[in-house]
Structure formats: C-alpha cells, structure tokens
OpenMM code with the backbone's topology and positions (N, CA, C; nanometers):
from openmm import Vec3, app, unit

residues = "UNK UNK UNK UNK UNK UNK UNK UNK UNK UNK UNK UNK UNK UNK UNK UNK UNK UNK UNK UNK UNK UNK UNK UNK UNK UNK UNK UNK UNK UNK UNK UNK UNK UNK UNK UNK UNK UNK UNK UNK UNK UNK UNK UNK UNK UNK UNK UNK UNK UNK UNK UNK UNK UNK UNK UNK UNK UNK UNK UNK UNK UNK UNK UNK UNK UNK UNK UNK UNK UNK UNK UNK UNK UNK UNK UNK UNK UNK UNK UNK UNK UNK UNK UNK UNK UNK UNK UNK UNK UNK UNK UNK UNK UNK UNK UNK UNK UNK UNK UNK UNK UNK UNK UNK UNK UNK UNK UNK UNK UNK UNK UNK UNK UNK UNK UNK UNK UNK UNK UNK UNK UNK UNK UNK UNK UNK UNK UNK UNK UNK UNK UNK UNK UNK UNK UNK UNK UNK UNK UNK UNK UNK UNK UNK UNK UNK UNK UNK UNK UNK UNK UNK UNK UNK UNK UNK UNK UNK UNK UNK UNK UNK UNK UNK UNK UNK UNK UNK UNK UNK UNK UNK UNK UNK UNK UNK UNK UNK UNK".split()
positions = [
    Vec3(-5.2997, 1.2810, -2.6757),
    Vec3(-5.4124, 1.3467, -2.6319),
    Vec3(-5.5063, 1.3807, -2.7552),
    Vec3(-5.6240, 1.3677, -2.7632),
    Vec3(-5.7007, 1.4249, -2.8758),
    Vec3(-5.7638, 1.5625, -2.8290),
    Vec3(-5.7419, 1.6596, -2.9190),
    Vec3(-5.7907, 1.7757, -2.9092),
    Vec3(-5.8297, 1.8481, -3.0350),
    Vec3(-5.9192, 1.9333, -3.0328),
    Vec3(-5.9548, 2.0076, -3.1641),
    Vec3(-5.9539, 2.1649, -3.1341),
    Vec3(-5.9268, 2.2246, -3.2497),
    Vec3(-5.9262, 2.3794, -3.2488),
    Vec3(-5.9569, 2.4202, -3.3877),
    Vec3(-5.9839, 2.5446, -3.4077),
    Vec3(-6.0297, 2.5912, -3.5326),
    Vec3(-5.9022, 2.6718, -3.5796),
    Vec3(-5.8456, 2.6523, -3.7115),
    Vec3(-5.7314, 2.7033, -3.7549),
    Vec3(-5.7694, 2.7695, -3.8868),
    Vec3(-5.7628, 2.8955, -3.9009),
    Vec3(-5.7963, 2.9662, -4.0197),
    Vec3(-5.9370, 2.9306, -4.0676),
    Vec3(-6.0342, 2.9297, -3.9677),
    Vec3(-6.1628, 2.8829, -4.0132),
    Vec3(-6.1971, 2.7462, -4.0311),
    Vec3(-6.1047, 2.6479, -4.0181),
    Vec3(-6.1224, 2.5080, -4.0425),
    Vec3(-6.1041, 2.4348, -3.9165),
    Vec3(-6.2089, 2.3532, -3.8785),
    Vec3(-6.2071, 2.2724, -3.7594),
    Vec3(-6.0800, 2.1632, -3.7702),
    Vec3(-6.0083, 2.1403, -3.6753),
    Vec3(-5.8912, 2.0545, -3.6830),
    Vec3(-5.9007, 1.9582, -3.5626),
    Vec3(-5.8795, 1.8254, -3.5963),
    Vec3(-5.8841, 1.7540, -3.4741),
    Vec3(-5.7285, 1.6866, -3.4783),
    Vec3(-5.6707, 1.6836, -3.3602),
    Vec3(-5.5389, 1.6298, -3.3569),
    Vec3(-5.5281, 1.5281, -3.2342),
    Vec3(-5.4307, 1.4526, -3.2648),
    Vec3(-5.3994, 1.3499, -3.1535),
    Vec3(-5.2252, 1.3866, -3.1228),
    Vec3(-5.2185, 1.4676, -3.0279),
    Vec3(-5.0833, 1.5308, -2.9967),
    Vec3(-5.0659, 1.5525, -2.8450),
    Vec3(-4.9557, 1.5462, -2.8090),
    Vec3(-4.9311, 1.5853, -2.6446),
    Vec3(-4.9643, 1.7225, -2.6331),
    Vec3(-5.0387, 1.7447, -2.5382),
    Vec3(-5.0817, 1.8843, -2.4971),
    Vec3(-4.9765, 1.9803, -2.4749),
    Vec3(-4.8473, 1.9433, -2.4273),
    Vec3(-4.7474, 2.0279, -2.3993),
    Vec3(-4.6656, 2.0532, -2.5300),
    Vec3(-4.7159, 2.0261, -2.6513),
    Vec3(-4.6521, 2.0767, -2.7672),
    Vec3(-4.6661, 2.2105, -2.7938),
    Vec3(-4.5667, 2.2782, -2.8289),
    Vec3(-4.5972, 2.4331, -2.8575),
    Vec3(-4.6843, 2.4391, -2.9845),
    Vec3(-4.7668, 2.5468, -2.9859),
    Vec3(-4.8800, 2.5613, -3.0884),
    Vec3(-4.8026, 2.5774, -3.2292),
    Vec3(-4.6729, 2.6476, -3.2181),
    Vec3(-4.5936, 2.6784, -3.3294),
    Vec3(-4.5722, 2.5427, -3.4137),
    Vec3(-4.5285, 2.4318, -3.3477),
    Vec3(-4.4911, 2.3199, -3.4059),
    Vec3(-4.6047, 2.2545, -3.4488),
    Vec3(-4.7199, 2.2534, -3.3816),
    Vec3(-4.8459, 2.2029, -3.4328),
    Vec3(-4.8866, 2.2690, -3.5705),
    Vec3(-4.8804, 2.3917, -3.5783),
    Vec3(-4.9018, 2.4713, -3.6989),
    Vec3(-4.8107, 2.4274, -3.8233),
    Vec3(-4.6849, 2.4336, -3.7814),
    Vec3(-4.5856, 2.4124, -3.8882),
    Vec3(-4.5793, 2.2651, -3.9420),
    Vec3(-4.5577, 2.1712, -3.8311),
    Vec3(-4.5230, 2.0337, -3.8596),
    Vec3(-4.6307, 1.9492, -3.8834),
    Vec3(-4.7585, 1.9748, -3.7909),
    Vec3(-4.8613, 1.8777, -3.8188),
    Vec3(-4.9696, 1.9438, -3.9151),
    Vec3(-4.9721, 2.0707, -3.9337),
    Vec3(-5.0816, 2.1249, -4.0275),
    Vec3(-5.0196, 2.1851, -4.1389),
    Vec3(-4.8890, 2.1921, -4.1539),
    Vec3(-4.8181, 2.2332, -4.2746),
    Vec3(-4.8376, 2.3698, -4.2994),
    Vec3(-4.8545, 2.4722, -4.1980),
    Vec3(-4.8674, 2.6060, -4.2257),
    Vec3(-4.7426, 2.6542, -4.1980),
    Vec3(-4.6607, 2.6984, -4.2991),
    Vec3(-4.5138, 2.7386, -4.2666),
    Vec3(-4.4885, 2.9006, -4.2679),
    Vec3(-4.5980, 2.9664, -4.2775),
    Vec3(-4.5880, 3.1103, -4.2616),
    Vec3(-4.5446, 3.1642, -4.1302),
    Vec3(-4.5801, 3.0944, -4.0227),
    Vec3(-4.5473, 3.1306, -3.8851),
    Vec3(-4.4110, 3.0826, -3.8566),
    Vec3(-4.3032, 3.1760, -3.8310),
    Vec3(-4.1749, 3.1417, -3.8090),
    Vec3(-4.1319, 3.1133, -3.6547),
    Vec3(-4.0187, 3.0403, -3.6540),
    Vec3(-3.9526, 3.0175, -3.5261),
    Vec3(-3.8477, 3.1215, -3.5132),
    Vec3(-3.8571, 3.1919, -3.4203),
    Vec3(-3.7392, 3.2965, -3.4049),
    Vec3(-3.6613, 3.2628, -3.2895),
    Vec3(-3.6951, 3.3245, -3.1569),
    Vec3(-3.6155, 3.2939, -3.0391),
    Vec3(-3.6541, 3.1537, -2.9684),
    Vec3(-3.7803, 3.1223, -2.9700),
    Vec3(-3.8137, 3.0093, -2.8975),
    Vec3(-3.8574, 3.0339, -2.7502),
    Vec3(-3.8633, 3.1735, -2.7207),
    Vec3(-3.8903, 3.1989, -2.5911),
    Vec3(-3.9951, 3.3174, -2.5752),
    Vec3(-4.0582, 3.3320, -2.7028),
    Vec3(-4.1714, 3.4407, -2.6904),
    Vec3(-4.1191, 3.5745, -2.6851),
    Vec3(-4.0094, 3.6045, -2.7155),
    Vec3(-3.9437, 3.7330, -2.7100),
    Vec3(-3.9368, 3.8208, -2.8332),
    Vec3(-3.9417, 3.7445, -2.9555),
    Vec3(-3.9093, 3.8285, -3.0729),
    Vec3(-4.0258, 3.8570, -3.1566),
    Vec3(-4.1377, 3.7837, -3.1508),
    Vec3(-4.2609, 3.8093, -3.2177),
    Vec3(-4.2736, 3.7364, -3.3474),
    Vec3(-4.1651, 3.6822, -3.4078),
    Vec3(-4.1826, 3.6077, -3.5196),
    Vec3(-4.2931, 3.5039, -3.5248),
    Vec3(-4.3208, 3.4484, -3.4264),
    Vec3(-4.4230, 3.3391, -3.4326),
    Vec3(-4.5658, 3.3854, -3.3857),
    Vec3(-4.5928, 3.5197, -3.3892),
    Vec3(-4.7198, 3.5578, -3.3431),
    Vec3(-4.8327, 3.5106, -3.4326),
    Vec3(-4.9310, 3.4663, -3.3724),
    Vec3(-5.0602, 3.4309, -3.4409),
    Vec3(-5.1755, 3.4784, -3.3483),
    Vec3(-5.2980, 3.4685, -3.3848),
    Vec3(-5.4094, 3.5111, -3.3034),
    Vec3(-5.4717, 3.3849, -3.2458),
    Vec3(-5.5054, 3.3975, -3.1376),
    Vec3(-5.5809, 3.2951, -3.0616),
    Vec3(-5.7006, 3.3500, -2.9920),
    Vec3(-5.8043, 3.3146, -3.0344),
    Vec3(-5.9461, 3.3693, -2.9982),
    Vec3(-5.9337, 3.5232, -3.0091),
    Vec3(-5.8720, 3.5768, -3.1301),
    Vec3(-5.8562, 3.7126, -3.1453),
    Vec3(-5.7403, 3.7913, -3.0879),
    Vec3(-5.6874, 3.7176, -2.9955),
    Vec3(-5.5641, 3.7954, -2.9255),
    Vec3(-5.4339, 3.7344, -2.9864),
    Vec3(-5.3249, 3.8378, -3.0025),
    Vec3(-5.2027, 3.7942, -3.0431),
    Vec3(-5.1236, 3.7207, -2.9307),
    Vec3(-5.0675, 3.5982, -2.9829),
    Vec3(-4.9871, 3.5120, -2.8737),
    Vec3(-4.8615, 3.4717, -2.9568),
    Vec3(-4.7760, 3.4442, -2.8707),
    Vec3(-4.6458, 3.3870, -2.9286),
    Vec3(-4.6580, 3.2388, -2.9286),
    Vec3(-4.6691, 3.1908, -3.0451),
    Vec3(-4.6925, 3.0364, -3.0552),
    Vec3(-4.5843, 2.9571, -3.0130),
    Vec3(-4.4719, 2.9889, -3.0150),
    Vec3(-4.3510, 2.9114, -2.9642),
    Vec3(-4.3604, 2.8849, -2.8087),
    Vec3(-4.4393, 2.9686, -2.7418),
    Vec3(-4.4539, 2.9487, -2.5982),
    Vec3(-4.5906, 2.9266, -2.5493),
    Vec3(-4.6798, 2.9087, -2.6402),
    Vec3(-4.8195, 2.8736, -2.6255),
    Vec3(-4.8539, 2.7226, -2.6474),
    Vec3(-4.8786, 2.6479, -2.5426),
    Vec3(-4.8958, 2.5163, -2.5627),
    Vec3(-5.0158, 2.4811, -2.6345),
    Vec3(-5.0237, 2.3803, -2.7173),
    Vec3(-5.1623, 2.3434, -2.8003),
    Vec3(-5.2750, 2.3160, -2.6994),
    Vec3(-5.2449, 2.2777, -2.5815),
    Vec3(-5.3580, 2.2401, -2.4953),
    Vec3(-5.4260, 2.3903, -2.4541),
    Vec3(-5.3513, 2.4848, -2.4571),
    Vec3(-5.4106, 2.6239, -2.4255),
    Vec3(-5.4903, 2.6652, -2.5357),
    Vec3(-5.4764, 2.6213, -2.6505),
    Vec3(-5.5397, 2.6517, -2.7784),
    Vec3(-5.6754, 2.5677, -2.8014),
    Vec3(-5.6639, 2.4464, -2.7259),
    Vec3(-5.7830, 2.3430, -2.7542),
    Vec3(-5.9064, 2.4202, -2.7423),
    Vec3(-6.0087, 2.4001, -2.8411),
    Vec3(-6.1332, 2.4570, -2.8566),
    Vec3(-6.1340, 2.5920, -2.8977),
    Vec3(-6.0101, 2.6531, -2.9116),
    Vec3(-6.0148, 2.7942, -2.9590),
    Vec3(-6.0025, 2.8087, -3.0961),
    Vec3(-5.9951, 2.9328, -3.1448),
    Vec3(-5.9814, 2.9635, -3.2958),
    Vec3(-5.8485, 3.0476, -3.3108),
    Vec3(-5.7660, 2.9831, -3.3984),
    Vec3(-5.6322, 3.0224, -3.4323),
    Vec3(-5.6224, 3.0784, -3.5735),
    Vec3(-5.5749, 3.2119, -3.5781),
    Vec3(-5.5529, 3.2523, -3.7103),
    Vec3(-5.4003, 3.2863, -3.7401),
    Vec3(-5.3632, 3.2304, -3.8362),
    Vec3(-5.2117, 3.2469, -3.8766),
    Vec3(-5.2036, 3.3502, -4.0014),
    Vec3(-5.0967, 3.3781, -4.0499),
    Vec3(-5.0665, 3.4630, -4.1544),
    Vec3(-5.1316, 3.4308, -4.2816),
    Vec3(-5.1543, 3.2907, -4.2989),
    Vec3(-5.2302, 3.2412, -4.4041),
    Vec3(-5.3701, 3.2568, -4.4050),
    Vec3(-5.4318, 3.2739, -4.2809),
    Vec3(-5.5736, 3.3045, -4.2566),
    Vec3(-5.6063, 3.4496, -4.2805),
    Vec3(-5.5167, 3.5320, -4.3029),
    Vec3(-5.5532, 3.6736, -4.3013),
    Vec3(-5.6211, 3.7087, -4.4544),
    Vec3(-5.5616, 3.6383, -4.5395),
    Vec3(-5.6079, 3.6620, -4.6921),
    Vec3(-5.7690, 3.6051, -4.6871),
    Vec3(-5.8425, 3.6717, -4.7720),
    Vec3(-5.9743, 3.6414, -4.7884),
    Vec3(-6.0079, 3.6274, -4.9349),
    Vec3(-6.0842, 3.5150, -4.9726),
    Vec3(-6.1236, 3.4783, -5.1079),
    Vec3(-6.0014, 3.5101, -5.2099),
    Vec3(-5.8870, 3.4534, -5.1665),
    Vec3(-5.7671, 3.4580, -5.2537),
    Vec3(-5.7126, 3.5996, -5.2658),
    Vec3(-5.7511, 3.6933, -5.1884),
    Vec3(-5.7070, 3.8234, -5.1976),
    Vec3(-5.6314, 3.8716, -5.0712),
    Vec3(-5.5188, 3.9192, -5.0778),
    Vec3(-5.4354, 3.9484, -4.9790),
    Vec3(-5.4917, 4.0460, -4.8751),
    Vec3(-5.4743, 4.0398, -4.7512),
    Vec3(-5.5359, 4.1440, -4.6486),
    Vec3(-5.4655, 4.2607, -4.6827),
    Vec3(-5.5298, 4.3748, -4.6398),
    Vec3(-5.4903, 4.5262, -4.6546),
    Vec3(-5.3506, 4.5450, -4.6225),
    Vec3(-5.3161, 4.4892, -4.4916),
    Vec3(-5.1718, 4.4938, -4.4385),
    Vec3(-5.0684, 4.4187, -4.5172),
    Vec3(-5.0993, 4.3045, -4.5883),
    Vec3(-5.0161, 4.2303, -4.6643),
    Vec3(-4.9853, 4.3033, -4.7848),
    Vec3(-5.0831, 4.3863, -4.8416),
    Vec3(-5.0746, 4.4662, -4.9712),
    Vec3(-4.9902, 4.5892, -4.9244),
    Vec3(-5.0115, 4.6470, -4.8284),
    Vec3(-4.9355, 4.7577, -4.7545),
    Vec3(-4.7968, 4.7256, -4.7484),
    Vec3(-4.7551, 4.6053, -4.6843),
    Vec3(-4.6264, 4.5610, -4.6700),
    Vec3(-4.5542, 4.5640, -4.8076),
    Vec3(-4.6087, 4.5039, -4.9029),
    Vec3(-4.5637, 4.5057, -5.0419),
    Vec3(-4.5354, 4.6488, -5.1050),
    Vec3(-4.6347, 4.7290, -5.0812),
    Vec3(-4.6358, 4.8776, -5.1350),
    Vec3(-4.5330, 4.9571, -5.0663),
    Vec3(-4.5077, 4.9359, -4.9496),
    Vec3(-4.4064, 5.0019, -4.8599),
    Vec3(-4.2737, 4.9511, -4.8608),
    Vec3(-4.2525, 4.8225, -4.9318),
    Vec3(-4.1367, 4.7579, -4.9474),
    Vec3(-4.0722, 4.7263, -4.7986),
    Vec3(-4.1538, 4.6790, -4.6982),
    Vec3(-4.1245, 4.6552, -4.5758),
    Vec3(-4.0072, 4.5479, -4.5556),
    Vec3(-4.0295, 4.4228, -4.6238),
    Vec3(-3.9419, 4.3250, -4.5675),
    Vec3(-3.8136, 4.3408, -4.6590),
    Vec3(-3.7114, 4.2879, -4.5810),
    Vec3(-3.5744, 4.2840, -4.6455),
    Vec3(-3.5414, 4.1388, -4.6236),
    Vec3(-3.5087, 4.0775, -4.5138),
    Vec3(-3.5043, 3.9224, -4.5162),
    Vec3(-3.6452, 3.8601, -4.5107),
    Vec3(-3.7355, 3.9361, -4.4457),
    Vec3(-3.8775, 3.8810, -4.4364),
    Vec3(-3.9150, 3.7950, -4.3282),
    Vec3(-3.7997, 3.7633, -4.2606),
    Vec3(-3.8351, 3.6364, -4.1582),
    Vec3(-3.9488, 3.6889, -4.0496),
    Vec3(-3.9249, 3.8001, -4.0090),
    Vec3(-4.0142, 3.8507, -3.8763),
    Vec3(-4.1567, 3.8857, -3.9421),
    Vec3(-4.1737, 3.9015, -4.0672),
    Vec3(-4.2825, 3.9800, -4.1207),
    Vec3(-4.4113, 3.9236, -4.0943),
    Vec3(-4.4292, 3.7888, -4.0868),
    Vec3(-4.5711, 3.7272, -4.0498),
    Vec3(-4.6108, 3.7700, -3.9147),
    Vec3(-4.5174, 3.7609, -3.8209),
    Vec3(-4.5338, 3.8026, -3.6793),
    Vec3(-4.5856, 3.9509, -3.6689),
    Vec3(-4.5016, 4.0370, -3.7476),
    Vec3(-4.5368, 4.1809, -3.7519),
    Vec3(-4.6743, 4.2080, -3.8127),
    Vec3(-4.7120, 4.1405, -3.9096),
    Vec3(-4.8422, 4.1681, -3.9735),
    Vec3(-4.9482, 4.1196, -3.8913),
    Vec3(-4.9275, 4.0027, -3.8128),
    Vec3(-5.0334, 3.9646, -3.7188),
    Vec3(-5.0582, 4.0680, -3.5975),
    Vec3(-4.9284, 4.1170, -3.5511),
    Vec3(-4.9565, 4.2038, -3.4397),
    Vec3(-5.0211, 4.3368, -3.4949),
    Vec3(-4.9853, 4.3859, -3.6193),
    Vec3(-5.0658, 4.4897, -3.6760),
    Vec3(-5.1995, 4.4727, -3.7139),
    Vec3(-5.2302, 4.3524, -3.7502),
    Vec3(-5.3825, 4.3127, -3.7799),
    Vec3(-5.4530, 4.3341, -3.6564),
    Vec3(-5.4075, 4.2867, -3.5379),
    Vec3(-5.4714, 4.2717, -3.4144),
    Vec3(-5.4946, 4.4324, -3.3746),
    Vec3(-5.3874, 4.5099, -3.3970),
    Vec3(-5.4084, 4.6555, -3.3620),
    Vec3(-5.5141, 4.7124, -3.4397),
    Vec3(-5.5085, 4.7015, -3.5762),
    Vec3(-5.6126, 4.7538, -3.6559),
    Vec3(-5.7650, 4.7156, -3.6341),
    Vec3(-5.7727, 4.5668, -3.6032),
    Vec3(-5.9190, 4.5171, -3.5918),
    Vec3(-5.9563, 4.5904, -3.4537),
    Vec3(-5.8870, 4.6287, -3.3641),
    Vec3(-5.9366, 4.6908, -3.2468),
    Vec3(-5.9279, 4.8409, -3.2370),
    Vec3(-5.8495, 4.8961, -3.3231),
    Vec3(-5.8312, 5.0472, -3.3474),
    Vec3(-5.8002, 5.0737, -3.4872),
    Vec3(-5.9141, 5.0989, -3.5707),
    Vec3(-5.8970, 5.1188, -3.7030),
    Vec3(-5.8330, 5.2468, -3.7486),
    Vec3(-5.8201, 5.3414, -3.6602),
    Vec3(-5.7436, 5.4813, -3.6849),
    Vec3(-5.6484, 5.5028, -3.5670),
    Vec3(-5.5480, 5.4020, -3.5606),
    Vec3(-5.4477, 5.4400, -3.4549),
    Vec3(-5.3695, 5.5725, -3.4626),
    Vec3(-5.3209, 5.6377, -3.3691),
    Vec3(-5.2157, 5.7439, -3.3812),
    Vec3(-5.0881, 5.6659, -3.3906),
    Vec3(-4.9919, 5.7292, -3.4307),
    Vec3(-4.8637, 5.6801, -3.4423),
    Vec3(-4.8049, 5.6189, -3.2977),
    Vec3(-4.8336, 5.6887, -3.2047),
    Vec3(-4.7939, 5.6272, -3.0645),
    Vec3(-4.8608, 5.4837, -3.0307),
    Vec3(-5.0008, 5.4861, -3.0782),
    Vec3(-5.0548, 5.3485, -3.0669),
    Vec3(-4.9911, 5.2426, -3.1536),
    Vec3(-4.9343, 5.2851, -3.2711),
    Vec3(-4.8870, 5.1681, -3.3665),
    Vec3(-4.7624, 5.1396, -3.2896),
    Vec3(-4.6679, 5.2374, -3.2437),
    Vec3(-4.5453, 5.1948, -3.1967),
    Vec3(-4.5661, 5.1192, -3.0644),
    Vec3(-4.6728, 5.1438, -2.9936),
    Vec3(-4.6965, 5.0703, -2.8591),
    Vec3(-4.7237, 4.9288, -2.8965),
    Vec3(-4.8105, 4.9163, -3.0025),
    Vec3(-4.8639, 4.7783, -3.0395),
    Vec3(-4.7607, 4.6896, -3.1048),
    Vec3(-4.6621, 4.7621, -3.1679),
    Vec3(-4.5616, 4.6807, -3.2523),
    Vec3(-4.4429, 4.6527, -3.1701),
    Vec3(-4.4233, 4.7128, -3.0515),
    Vec3(-4.3040, 4.7002, -2.9783),
    Vec3(-4.3068, 4.5543, -2.9200),
    Vec3(-4.1802, 4.4995, -2.9300),
    Vec3(-4.1864, 4.3631, -2.8868),
    Vec3(-4.1805, 4.2671, -3.0100),
    Vec3(-4.1954, 4.3152, -3.1228),
    Vec3(-4.1863, 4.2441, -3.2418),
    Vec3(-4.0520, 4.2954, -3.3099),
    Vec3(-3.9482, 4.2131, -3.3055),
    Vec3(-3.8233, 4.2626, -3.3482),
    Vec3(-3.7768, 4.2319, -3.4842),
    Vec3(-3.7307, 4.3171, -3.5618),
    Vec3(-3.6798, 4.3064, -3.6890),
    Vec3(-3.5315, 4.3337, -3.7058),
    Vec3(-3.4674, 4.2252, -3.7400),
    Vec3(-3.3057, 4.2351, -3.7440),
    Vec3(-3.2553, 4.3161, -3.8525),
    Vec3(-3.3502, 4.3407, -3.9643),
    Vec3(-3.3198, 4.4407, -4.0504),
    Vec3(-3.3479, 4.5803, -4.0329),
    Vec3(-3.4100, 4.6046, -3.9323),
    Vec3(-3.4453, 4.7413, -3.8919),
    Vec3(-3.5295, 4.8204, -3.9861),
    Vec3(-3.6392, 4.7562, -4.0286),
    Vec3(-3.7398, 4.8184, -4.1097),
    Vec3(-3.8376, 4.8892, -4.0418),
    Vec3(-3.8184, 4.9250, -3.9207),
    Vec3(-3.9308, 4.9717, -3.8410),
    Vec3(-3.9992, 5.0944, -3.8973),
    Vec3(-3.9423, 5.1863, -3.9518),
    Vec3(-4.0253, 5.3141, -4.0074),
    Vec3(-4.1153, 5.2581, -4.1178),
    Vec3(-4.0654, 5.1501, -4.2103),
    Vec3(-4.1515, 5.1101, -4.3157),
    Vec3(-4.2676, 5.0386, -4.2521),
    Vec3(-4.2492, 4.9575, -4.1426),
    Vec3(-4.3617, 4.8901, -4.0846),
    Vec3(-4.4554, 4.9940, -4.0307),
    Vec3(-4.4056, 5.1052, -3.9654),
    Vec3(-4.5094, 5.1966, -3.9242),
    Vec3(-4.5780, 5.2642, -4.0355),
    Vec3(-4.5036, 5.2987, -4.1418),
    Vec3(-4.5632, 5.3565, -4.2780),
    Vec3(-4.6757, 5.2587, -4.3302),
    Vec3(-4.6384, 5.1318, -4.3315),
    Vec3(-4.7359, 5.0244, -4.3769),
    Vec3(-4.8749, 5.0349, -4.3012),
    Vec3(-4.8497, 5.0219, -4.1595),
    Vec3(-4.9752, 5.0306, -4.0859),
    Vec3(-5.0457, 5.1586, -4.1004),
    Vec3(-4.9769, 5.2660, -4.0982),
    Vec3(-5.0388, 5.4011, -4.1227),
    Vec3(-5.1189, 5.4088, -4.2542),
    Vec3(-5.0648, 5.3524, -4.3527),
    Vec3(-5.1392, 5.3529, -4.4906),
    Vec3(-5.2568, 5.2911, -4.4826),
    Vec3(-5.2656, 5.1633, -4.4243),
    Vec3(-5.3913, 5.1035, -4.3904),
    Vec3(-5.4882, 5.1713, -4.3169),
    Vec3(-5.4377, 5.2410, -4.2094),
    Vec3(-5.5241, 5.3110, -4.1271),
    Vec3(-5.5597, 5.4460, -4.1882),
    Vec3(-5.5023, 5.4845, -4.3017),
    Vec3(-5.5297, 5.6101, -4.3626),
    Vec3(-5.4744, 5.7298, -4.3246),
    Vec3(-5.3561, 5.7021, -4.2528),
    Vec3(-5.2928, 5.8203, -4.1927),
    Vec3(-5.1334, 5.8326, -4.2082),
    Vec3(-5.0943, 5.7943, -4.3208),
    Vec3(-4.9729, 5.7719, -4.3526),
    Vec3(-4.8920, 5.9103, -4.3629),
    Vec3(-4.7990, 5.9283, -4.3004),
    Vec3(-4.7119, 6.0451, -4.2941),
    Vec3(-4.5515, 6.0218, -4.2927),
    Vec3(-4.5200, 5.9114, -4.3202),
    Vec3(-4.3815, 5.8650, -4.2859),
    Vec3(-4.3055, 5.8917, -4.4222),
    Vec3(-4.1937, 5.9651, -4.4273),
    Vec3(-4.1138, 5.9849, -4.5485),
    Vec3(-3.9971, 5.8957, -4.5423),
    Vec3(-3.8950, 5.9062, -4.6323),
    Vec3(-3.7808, 5.8312, -4.6378),
    Vec3(-3.6796, 5.8933, -4.5413),
    Vec3(-3.6206, 5.8188, -4.4687),
    Vec3(-3.5139, 5.8512, -4.3811),
    Vec3(-3.4083, 5.7529, -4.3832),
    Vec3(-3.2818, 5.8064, -4.3370),
    Vec3(-3.1596, 5.7264, -4.3310),
    Vec3(-3.1714, 5.6017, -4.2637),
    Vec3(-3.1035, 5.4976, -4.3257),
    Vec3(-3.1006, 5.3658, -4.2647),
    Vec3(-2.9971, 5.3438, -4.1477),
    Vec3(-3.0295, 5.3114, -4.0283),
    Vec3(-2.9449, 5.2761, -3.9281),
    Vec3(-2.9448, 5.1376, -3.9084),
    Vec3(-2.8485, 5.0659, -3.9527),
    Vec3(-2.8484, 4.9182, -3.9284),
    Vec3(-2.7957, 4.8558, -3.7956),
    Vec3(-2.7710, 4.9483, -3.7010),
    Vec3(-2.7067, 4.8974, -3.5735),
    Vec3(-2.8258, 4.8273, -3.5061),
    Vec3(-2.7892, 4.7289, -3.4295),
    Vec3(-2.8802, 4.6389, -3.3659),
    Vec3(-2.9385, 4.7255, -3.2365),
    Vec3(-3.0691, 4.7311, -3.2237),
    Vec3(-3.1242, 4.8159, -3.1034),
    Vec3(-3.2458, 4.7218, -3.0458),
    Vec3(-3.2715, 4.7649, -2.9257),
    Vec3(-3.4074, 4.7068, -2.8610),
    Vec3(-3.5300, 4.7464, -2.9397),
    Vec3(-3.6279, 4.6693, -2.9618),
    Vec3(-3.7353, 4.6980, -3.0593),
    Vec3(-3.8136, 4.8133, -2.9989),
    Vec3(-3.8187, 4.8223, -2.8773),
    Vec3(-3.8958, 4.9501, -2.8131),
    Vec3(-3.8213, 5.0726, -2.8519),
    Vec3(-3.6877, 5.0690, -2.8539),
    Vec3(-3.6256, 5.1976, -2.8842),
    Vec3(-3.6182, 5.2155, -3.0336),
    Vec3(-3.6225, 5.0917, -3.1050),
    Vec3(-3.6283, 5.1170, -3.2486),
    Vec3(-3.7594, 5.1737, -3.3046),
    Vec3(-3.8547, 5.1192, -3.2528),
    Vec3(-3.9869, 5.1754, -3.2959),
    Vec3(-3.9856, 5.3183, -3.2477),
    Vec3(-3.9483, 5.3637, -3.1321),
    Vec3(-3.9394, 5.5040, -3.0911),
    Vec3(-3.8690, 5.5887, -3.1887),
    Vec3(-3.7409, 5.5373, -3.2308),
    Vec3(-3.6772, 5.6054, -3.3294),
    Vec3(-3.7386, 5.6002, -3.4579),
    Vec3(-3.7992, 5.5050, -3.5033),
    Vec3(-3.8580, 5.5137, -3.6398),
    Vec3(-3.9859, 5.5990, -3.6313),
    Vec3(-4.0544, 5.5994, -3.5248),
    Vec3(-4.1529, 5.7022, -3.5161),
    Vec3(-4.1218, 5.8387, -3.5266),
    Vec3(-3.9931, 5.8652, -3.4717),
    Vec3(-3.9397, 5.9947, -3.4770),
    Vec3(-3.8668, 6.0236, -3.6220),
    Vec3(-3.8581, 5.9246, -3.7004),
    Vec3(-3.8000, 5.9355, -3.8324),
    Vec3(-3.6538, 5.9187, -3.8411),
    Vec3(-3.5939, 5.8582, -3.7257),
    Vec3(-3.4499, 5.8388, -3.7073),
    Vec3(-3.3985, 5.7206, -3.7874),
    Vec3(-3.4833, 5.6330, -3.8200),
    Vec3(-3.4316, 5.5016, -3.8810),
    Vec3(-3.5377, 5.4626, -3.9744),
    Vec3(-3.4872, 5.3793, -4.0872),
    Vec3(-3.5943, 5.3259, -4.1887),
    Vec3(-3.6154, 5.1761, -4.1669),
] * unit.nanometer
topology = app.Topology()
chain = topology.addChain("A")
for resn in residues:
    res = topology.addResidue(resn, chain)
    for name in ("N", "CA", "C"):
        topology.addAtom(name, app.Element.getBySymbol(name[0]), res)
C-alpha cells in the first residue's frame, strides 16, 4: 500500500502494509531509533510520538491511521541542531537512569507544555501518568518539566526503587515521596 506522511517536517512516501504499527515504520523503515518499543500494547508510553500534535502510542497506532498526517518523534523536537528545552532540562535534572522510557516521557511532556506553558504540579502529574519509568525517576521528571515551565520547586528526596503503578508513582513523586 502506498501512503505518505510527514515525519519531523519531511514528507515521506512509503510502500508498506497499512496495518504495520507506526513504531516499526519509524524505526525500521525510516531509521528513527529514538522511539522505543516497550510493552507493545500501548500501556507503558515508551513509544509515544505526536500525530497531528497529539501524543499517541506508536506501537499500537497503525501507519494507515497516520497516513497524510504529521508525525513528530523525539528526533524532531530539536531545532536548528539545538536540543529542545525539555531535552536540556532532562540533562540538567539528571532524569535518566537507564534512559529507555525517556523519549516517550519527553514527548508527553512536550505535548503538555505546548498546550499549557505554565502547568501546575497536578497538571504535570496528570499529563505524565501512564508513562512508566522502571527506574522510578518520577520526581526528577516532574522537576524537569517544572523547570521548563518556570515553576521548579522539587528538592531531593529519598529514592524508593520498589515497582509501582505510574499513576501512584507520579502522585508519590509530586508529594516528594520518591525520586
């Protein structure tokens, strides 16, 4: 099936089966390796990209759903060779440990800030819930988003490495209970 879509501002024409997950088109056909495969069921958020300005899980979004649309990946956030403010904040706050989930985390945060440049902490927590971090760096993620939004107030807090549901983890991070 011939279809076209715009990826990171570049028009791309593909001859591919329409039921191919967008994730595999991005990684295998277009060589954009920043978007990661996590759970394969759209539950962890590691594969989050923007489709027509909205965050989607690319592992469960078929390429035919993206046909004619605009896709932005983590590689597309940088402009003129300069990292996006969130990418810089991720580095400054020391967010990643293993780093595997981070492109999806940043893409979710970028959508939030594009639509709400000065989110309250509760807005950040709500927007980021559903993006899992196995390393538990939730409070650093919140701090990075807050620093870009200009409202950073997160201090250092003890690390709790026990596995938790992301909605609970973000709630706990917002309360300063985990880092």
